[in-house]
C-alpha positions in Angstrom: -33.8 -30.1 -6.1 -37.4 -31.4 -5.5 -39.9 -29.3 -7.4 -43.5 -29.3 -8.6 -45.9 -26.7 -10.0 -48.8 -28.0 -7.9 -49.8 -26.9 -4.3 -47.9 -29.9 -2.9 -45.1 -29.2 -0.5 -42.0 -28.0 -2.2 -38.6 -28.2 -0.6 -35.2 -27.4 -2.0 -32.0 -29.1 -1.0 -28.9 -27.6 -2.5 -26.3 -30.3 -2.0 -26.4 -34.1 -1.4 -24.6 -33.6 2.0 -27.2 -31.1 3.2 -29.1 -32.0 6.4 -31.6 -29.1 5.9 -33.7 -27.9 3.0 -35.8 -24.8 2.5 -39.5 -24.6 2.1 -40.4 -23.1 -1.3 -44.2 -22.8 -1.0 -45.7 -19.3 -0.9 -46.8 -18.7 2.6 -44.7 -21.6 4.0 -46.0 -24.9 5.2 -48.1 -25.7 8.3 -47.3 -28.4 10.9 -48.3 -31.8 9.7 -47.4 -31.2 6.1 -45.9 -34.3 4.5 -42.7 -33.5 2.6 -41.4 -35.3 -0.4 -39.8 -38.5 1.0 -42.4 -38.8 3.8 -41.0 -36.5 6.4 -43.7 -34.7 8.5 -43.3 -31.1 9.7 -43.6 -30.9 13.5 -44.2 -27.2 13.3 -45.0 -24.4 10.8 -42.0 -23.4 8.6 -42.2 -20.1 6.8 -41.3 -19.8 3.1 -37.6 -19.8 2.5 -36.8 -21.2 6.0 -35.0 -24.3 6.7 -36.4 -27.6 7.9 -34.3 -30.3 9.5 -34.2 -33.4 7.3 -32.8 -35.6 10.1 -32.4 -35.5 13.9 -29.6 -33.1 14.8 -27.8 -33.4 18.1 -26.6 -30.4 20.1 -23.5 -28.8 18.6 -24.0 -30.7 15.3 -23.1 -28.9 12.0 -26.0 -27.6 10.0 -25.1 -28.2 6.3 -26.5 -26.1 3.4 -24.6 -25.8 0.1 -22.6 -28.7 1.4 -20.9 -26.6 4.1 -21.6 -25.9 7.8 -23.5 -22.7 8.0 -23.8 -23.1 11.8 -23.8 -25.4 14.8 -26.9 -26.3 16.7 -27.3 -24.7 20.2 -29.5 -27.7 21.2 -30.9 -30.9 19.7 -33.3 -30.4 16.9 -35.8 -33.1 15.8 -36.3 -34.0 12.1 -39.1 -31.9 10.6 -38.4 -28.9 12.8 -37.8 -25.3 11.8 -34.1 -24.5 11.8 -33.6 -20.7 12.3 -30.9 -18.3 13.4 -31.7 -18.4 17.1 -30.9 -22.1 17.1 -27.4 -21.7 15.5 -24.0 -20.7 16.5 -22.2 -19.1 13.6 -18.8 -20.5 12.5 -15.7 -18.5 12.8 -14.4 -16.6 9.8 -11.9 -18.5 7.6 -8.4 -17.2 8.3 -6.7 -15.6 5.3 -3.8 -18.0 5.4 -3.1 -21.4 3.8 -5.7 -20.7 1.1 -5.7 -22.5 -2.3 -4.1 -20.0 -4.6 -5.1 -20.3 -8.3 -5.4 -24.0 -7.9 -8.4 -24.6 -10.2 -7.7 -24.9 -13.9 -11.1 -25.1 -15.5 -11.5 -25.9 -19.1 -11.6 -22.7 -21.1 -15.2 -21.4 -21.8 -16.1 -21.6 -25.4 -16.3 -18.1 -27.0 -19.7 -16.7 -27.6 -19.7 -14.8 -30.8 -22.1 -12.8 -32.9 -23.9 -10.9 -30.2 -24.1 -7.1 -30.4 -25.9 -4.1 -29.1 -26.4 -0.5 -30.1 -24.1 1.7 -28.0 -22.4 5.1 -27.9 -18.7 4.8 -28.8 -16.5 7.3 -26.8 -13.3 8.9 -27.7 -11.4 6.9 -25.1 -12.6 3.6 -26.7 -15.3 2.9 -24.0 -19.0 2.5 -24.9 -22.0 3.9 -23.2 -25.4 2.4 -23.0 -27.0 5.8 -22.4 -26.1 9.3 -23.5 -26.3 11.5 -20.4 -24.9 14.9 -19.3 -23.6 14.5 -15.7 -22.7 17.5 -13.6 -20.0 16.7 -11.1 -20.1 18.5 -7.7 -16.9 19.0 -5.6 -18.9 19.4 -2.3 -22.3 18.8 -0.8 -22.7 22.6 -0.3 -23.6 23.2 -3.9 -26.2 20.4 -4.2 -29.2 22.6 -3.8 -28.1 25.1 -6.4 -27.1 22.4 -8.8 -30.4 20.6 -8.4 -32.3 23.8 -9.1 -30.3 24.3 -12.2 -30.7 20.7 -13.4 -34.5 21.1 -13.1 -34.3 24.2 -15.3 -32.0 22.4 -17.8 -34.4 19.5 -18.1 -37.4 21.8 -18.6 -35.9 24.4 -20.9 -32.9 22.8 -22.7 -33.3 19.0 -22.8 -36.3 19.0 -25.1 -34.2 20.7 -27.7 -31.6 17.9 -27.7 -33.6 14.7 -28.4 -30.6 12.4 -28.6 -29.6 13.2 -25.0 -31.2 10.8 -22.5 -31.0 12.7 -19.3 -29.2 15.3 -17.2 -28.0 14.1 -13.8 -26.2 15.8 -10.9 -23.6 13.7 -9.2 -24.5 14.7 -5.7 -22.6 13.3 -2.7 -21.9 14.1 0.9 -18.1 14.5 0.6 -15.8 17.4 -0.3 -15.2 19.4 3.0 -15.2 18.8 6.8 -13.0 15.7 6.1 -9.4 14.8 6.6 -8.6 15.3 2.9 -5.0 14.4 3.3 -5.5 11.2 5.2 -4.3 8.0 3.4 -7.8 6.6 3.0 -9.1 9.8 1.5 -8.0 8.6 -1.9 -11.0 6.2 -1.9 -13.8 8.8 -2.1 -11.7 11.2 -4.2 -10.9 8.6 -6.9 -14.4 7.3 -6.7 -15.9 10.7 -7.6 -13.2 11.3 -10.2 -13.9 8.0 -12.0 -17.7 8.3 -11.8 -17.3 11.6 -13.6 -15.7 9.7 -16.4 -18.3 6.9 -16.6 -18.8 5.7 -20.2 -22.5 6.7 -20.1 -21.4 10.4 -19.9 -19.8 10.6 -23.3 -16.5 12.1 -22.1 -18.3 15.4 -21.2 -17.1 16.7 -17.8 -18.8 19.7 -16.1 -18.1 20.7 -12.5 -19.9 22.9 -10.0 -17.7 24.1 -7.2 -18.4 26.3 -4.1 -14.9 27.7 -4.0 -13.7 27.2 -0.4 -14.0 23.4 -0.2 -11.1 21.1 0.6 -11.8 19.1 -2.6 -10.8 21.7 -5.1 -11.7 21.0 -8.8 -8.1 20.6 -9.8 -7.5 18.1 -7.1 -10.6 16.1 -8.1 -9.8 16.2 -11.8 -6.1 17.0 -12.2 -4.6 17.8 -15.6 -4.5 14.7 -17.8 -7.4 13.0 -16.1 -10.1 14.1 -18.6 -10.0 12.5 -22.1 -9.7 15.1 -24.8 -12.8 15.0 -27.0 -11.7 17.6 -29.5 -9.3 20.4 -29.7 -12.0 23.0 -29.3 -12.1 22.0 -25.6 -8.4 22.6 -25.1 -8.1 25.7 -27.1 -4.6 24.6 -28.1 -2.7 22.3 -30.4 -2.2 18.6 -30.3 -1.1 17.1 -27.0 -2.9 19.8 -24.9 -5.0 18.7 -21.9 -8.7 19.2 -21.9 -9.8 22.3 -20.1 -11.8 21.6 -16.9 -15.2 23.3 -17.2 -16.0 24.7 -13.8 -18.8 26.9 -12.4 -17.6 28.3 -9.1 -20.4 29.8 -7.0 -18.2 32.1 -5.0 -16.8 33.8 -8.0 -17.3 37.6 -7.9 -19.1 37.5 -11.2 -22.1 35.8 -9.5 -24.5 38.4 -8.1 -27.5 36.6 -6.5 -28.8 33.0 -6.7 -30.2 33.2 -10.2 -26.8 34.3 -11.5 -25.3 31.1 -10.3 -28.1 29.1 -11.7 -27.9 30.8 -15.1 -24.2 30.1 -15.3 -24.7 26.4 -14.8 -27.6 26.4 -17.4 -25.5 28.2 -20.0 -22.4 26.0 -19.5 -24.6 22.9 -19.9 -25.7 24.0 -23.4 -22.3 23.3 -25.1 -22.1 19.9 -23.5 -25.6 19.1 -24.6 -24.9 20.1 -28.2 -21.9 17.8 -28.4 -23.8 14.9 -26.8 -26.8 15.5 -29.1 -24.5 15.0 -32.1 -23.7 11.4 -31.0 -25.5 8.4 -32.5 -25.8 4.8 -31.5 -23.7 2.3 -33.5 -23.5 -1.5 -33.6 -20.8 -2.7 -31.2 -20.0 -6.3 -30.0 -21.4 -7.5 -26.7 -17.7 -7.4 -25.4 -18.3 -3.7 -24.8 -20.7 -4.4 -21.9 -19.3 -3.6 -18.5 -21.8 -5.2 -16.1 -21.9 -4.9 -12.3 -23.8 -7.6 -10.5 -25.2 -7.1 -7.0 -27.8 -8.3 -4.6 -29.9 -6.5 -2.0 -32.8 -7.5 0.2 -31.5 -11.1 -0.1 -33.4 -14.1 1.1 -32.9 -17.9 1.1 -34.0 -18.1 -2.6 -31.2 -15.7 -3.7 -28.7 -18.5 -3.8 -31.3 -20.9 -5.4 -32.8 -18.9 -8.2 -31.8 -15.4 -9.1 -28.1 -15.5 -8.2 -27.4 -18.8 -10.0 -29.2 -17.4 -13.1 -27.0 -14.3 -12.9 -24.0 -16.5 -12.5 -24.9 -18.4 -15.7 -25.4 -15.1 -17.4 -22.0 -14.0 -16.0 -20.4 -16.9 -17.8 -22.2 -16.0 -21.0 -20.9 -12.4 -20.8 -17.3 -13.6 -20.1 -17.6 -15.9 -23.1 -18.7 -12.9 -25.2 -15.6 -11.0 -24.1 -17.5 -8.6 -21.8 -16.5 -7.3 -18.4 -18.3 -8.4 -15.3 -17.7 -7.2 -11.7 -18.9 -8.9 -8.6 -18.4 -7.2 -5.2 -19.8 -7.0 -1.7 -16.8 -8.0 0.5 -18.6 -9.2 3.6 -21.0 -11.2 1.4 -18.2 -13.2 -0.3 -15.7 -13.2 2.7 -16.8 -16.6 3.8 -16.1 -18.1 0.4 -12.6 -16.7 0.1 -11.1 -20.1 -0.4 -13.5 -20.7 -3.4 -12.4 -17.3 -4.8 -8.7 -17.7 -4.4 -8.8 -21.1 -6.0 -10.6 -19.6 -9.0 -8.0 -16.9 -9.5 -6.3 -16.9 -12.9 -2.9 -16.4 -11.2 -1.3 -16.4 -7.7 -1.0 -12.6 -8.0 -4.8 -12.2 -8.5 -5.4 -14.5 -5.5 -3.0 -12.5 -3.4 -4.8 -9.3 -4.4 -8.1 -10.7 -3.3 -6.6 -11.7 0.1 -5.1 -8.2 0.4 -8.5 -6.6 -0.1 -10.2 -9.0 2.4 -7.6 -8.3 5.0 -8.0 -4.5 4.5 -11.7 -4.8 5.0 -11.3 -7.1 8.1 -9.1 -4.4 9.6 -11.6 -1.7 8.7 -14.4 -3.5 10.4 -12.2 -4.2 13.5 -11.5 -0.5 13.8 -15.2 0.1 14.0 -15.8 -2.6 16.6 -17.8 -4.8 14.1 -17.4 -8.0 12.2 -18.9 -9.6 9.2 -21.9 -10.8 11.2 -23.2 -7.2 11.2 -24.0 -7.6 7.5 -27.3 -9.6 7.8 -30.4 -7.6 8.2 -33.8 -8.3 9.8 -35.2 -8.7 6.3 -32.5 -11.3 5.4 -33.4 -13.3 8.5 -37.1 -13.0 7.8 -36.4 -14.3 4.3 -34.7 -17.4 5.8 -31.0 -16.5 5.9 -29.7 -17.4 9.4 -26.3 -15.7 9.2 -23.7 -14.2 6.9 -22.2 -17.6 6.2 -25.4 -18.9 4.6 -25.9 -15.5 2.9 -22.3 -15.6 1.5 -22.8 -19.0 -0.1 -25.8 -17.7 -2.0 -24.2 -14.4 -2.9 -21.0 -15.8 -4.4 -22.7 -17.7 -7.1 -23.5 -14.5 -9.0 -19.9 -14.7 -10.1 -20.5 -17.8 -12.2 -17.7 -20.3 -12.8 -15.2 -18.3 -15.0 -11.6 -17.6 -13.7 -11.3 -14.4 -11.8 -8.8 -12.3 -13.8 -8.7 -9.0 -12.0 -9.1 -7.3 -8.6 -10.0 -3.6 -7.9 -9.6 -1.7 -4.7 -12.6 0.6 -3.8 -12.9 3.5 -6.3 -10.5 2.2 -8.9 -11.3 2.0 -12.6 -11.7 -1.3 -14.4 -8.5 -2.2 -16.3 -9.4 -5.3 -18.3 -12.3 -7.5 -19.6 -13.3 -10.8 -18.0 -14.4 -11.4 -14.4 -13.2 -9.0 -11.8 -13.6 -8.9 -8.1 -14.3 -5.2 -7.3 -13.9 -4.8 -3.5 -16.8 -2.8 -2.1 -18.9 -2.7 1.1 -22.1 -4.7 0.7 -24.3 -1.6 1.2 -26.4 -1.4 -2.0 -25.8 2.3 -2.5 -22.1 2.3 -1.8 -21.5 -0.8 -3.9 -23.5 0.6 -6.9 -21.5 3.9 -6.5 -18.2 2.1 -6.6 -19.2 -0.1 -9.6 -20.1 3.1 -11.4 -16.7 4.5 -10.7 -15.2 1.3 -12.1 -16.8 2.0 -15.4 -20.1 0.0 -15.3 -22.5 0.8 -18.1 -25.2 -1.8 -17.1 -26.2 -3.0 -13.6 -28.0 -6.3 -12.6 -29.5 -6.3 -9.1 -31.2 -9.4 -7.5 -33.6 -9.2 -4.6 -35.8 -11.5 -2.6 -37.4 -9.2 -0.1 -37.9 -6.5 -2.7 -36.4 -3.0 -3.3 -37.1 -0.2 -5.7 -33.4 0.4 -6.1 -32.2 2.3 -9.2 -29.3 4.4 -10.4 -29.6 7.6 -12.5 -26.4 6.9 -14.4 -27.0 3.4 -15.7 -29.9 1.1 -16.4 -30.6 -1.3 -13.5 -32.2 -4.7 -14.3 -33.8 -6.1 -11.2 -34.2 -9.8 -10.8 -36.7 -11.3 -8.4 -35.8 -14.5 -6.5 -39.5 -15.5 -5.9 -42.6 -15.6 -8.1 -44.7 -14.1 -5.3 -42.4 -11.0 -5.3 -42.5 -10.8 -9.1 -46.3 -11.0 -9.0 -46.8 -8.3 -6.3 -44.1 -6.0 -7.7 -44.9 -6.7 -11.3 -44.0 -3.1 -12.4 -40.7 -3.0 -10.5 -39.1 -6.4 -11.2 -37.7 -6.9 -14.7 -37.0 -10.7 -14.5 -38.7 -13.4 -12.5 -36.2 -16.1 -11.4 -38.8 -17.6 -9.1 -39.9 -19.9 -11.9 -36.7 -21.8 -11.2 -37.9 -22.8 -7.7 -41.1 -24.2 -9.1 -39.5 -26.1 -12.0 -41.2 -23.9 -14.7 -37.8 -22.8 -16.0 -34.2 -23.9 -15.7 -31.3 -21.8 -14.4 -29.9 -21.8 -17.9 -33.2 -20.6 -19.5 -33.4 -17.6 -17.1 -29.7 -16.9 -17.6 -30.3 -16.6 -21.3 -33.4 -14.5 -20.8 -31.4 -12.1 -18.7 -28.5 -12.0 -21.3 -30.9 -11.2 -24.1 -32.7 -8.6 -22.0 -29.3 -6.9 -21.3 -28.6 -6.5 -25.0 -32.0 -4.9 -25.5 -31.7 -2.6 -22.5 -28.1 -1.6 -23.5 -29.3 -0.8 -27.0 -32.0 1.5 -25.6 -34.7 -0.6 -27.2 -36.1 -1.4 -23.8 -36.2 0.5 -20.5 -36.0 -1.1 -17.1 -38.8 -0.5 -14.7 -36.5 1.8 -12.6 -35.9 3.9 -15.7 -39.6 3.9 -16.5 -40.5 5.3 -13.1 -37.3 7.4 -12.9 -36.4 5.7 -9.6 -32.8 6.2 -8.4 -30.9 6.2 -5.2 -28.4 8.8 -4.1 -24.7 8.2 -4.8 -22.9 7.3 -1.5 -19.2 7.6 -1.5 -17.2 5.2 0.7 -15.1 7.3 3.0 -13.0 5.3 5.4 -10.9 8.3 6.3 -11.8 10.6 9.3 -14.4 13.3 9.3 -13.2 16.4 10.9 
């Protein structure tokens, strides 16, 4: 990496084999700029975009991260701007003859002595927040529930100072769907597992319409809810927790306000139990972190994602759980992932999830190239291959010890590949279902993304974004590009911030402004 803190031209080359580098200067560089090494730009190159470091013949591989991210459609002179319209994207790596658990890295040294203040749950999980969540079986009840939640926040929540928030788990599922189709299990288990997220303290409250296909007992069958105390069951040891449901179509409800009042009154008992909870010191191993990127640019794989990857290794060393996801954004690095699997079985599970998603895209007449957005390309990413190489580094270097299908709950600590679409909202929703209690989100183009259920720490890839969005970005990784900080320094900064946020001693900007996106369930089954 060539870097300087002056206004001199800054270019970043990721691998010694690369025949392109990206321009790091704010605003890009004009034609005639003399790059380190003496190369002169023959045309203006925007920030984050690639410049050819040598003459490239037609059909030549363009190398970034040491791999071909495309093949030139025509000859390109050294010093020229290399962008997506000049490249032919490589074919996807076939899911055969892959290296399966072939890497045997030296064990990471344990990282001991780090703690945070969290809420210990009856099932052994730990929350970073103390929130009452109201589950909804169907979109039809969303308006009533939202009205009731506003009343609960205004009338009840001030009486329970130890409760952080009340949220409604609104979604677009529940009826008008093929509820018995094989893939319907994905949205159903997603909503079920979100309802049991550690930040909700084991309190489960449901609002149902009554006639929907997703009935409460199907969503949360007996035995699925951890028993907090015997008062919930009304029976002796071994009894199941009673599902607390407000059904709007019940004959007892006469008028709109009757429905609202029932929800408000039912919430009171849950709030009382949550309010009795207190934070306690727990080891950093109780963190369950989901890492994700959105609004990516060419700096994502240079600054923010490598820093997150370093932090991922710190978390794994501390015994914590980390999930990386976004199937289409890691698909082109499948050989890297299967090689890092802790066992052939884990490698095979990754291949199985990739194959399932390939088939899902094929049914829709799409492929992985549909992932890249206009903003990605404006930020210098030519195609999904280049984007994937920058995305995958969020996973760090630790062995991959687990694989989750969409909507499944996390089973073990360490580094897990949680298969999800790359959509910010769907990925975040599925990571919530897996049990995430803290979220890290990197962005280069900028997004005010947030989640109501967990704190979201946002990491900017560029200093210009961090400066302009100073009250939306929590960490500036752009200092890595200019040489002001190292990847390791920003990784440690992020790790220490996580412990502060998890303890409730600091709020993220998204929490400060109460910004959150809607839950979006992944539903690959038919809509009827």
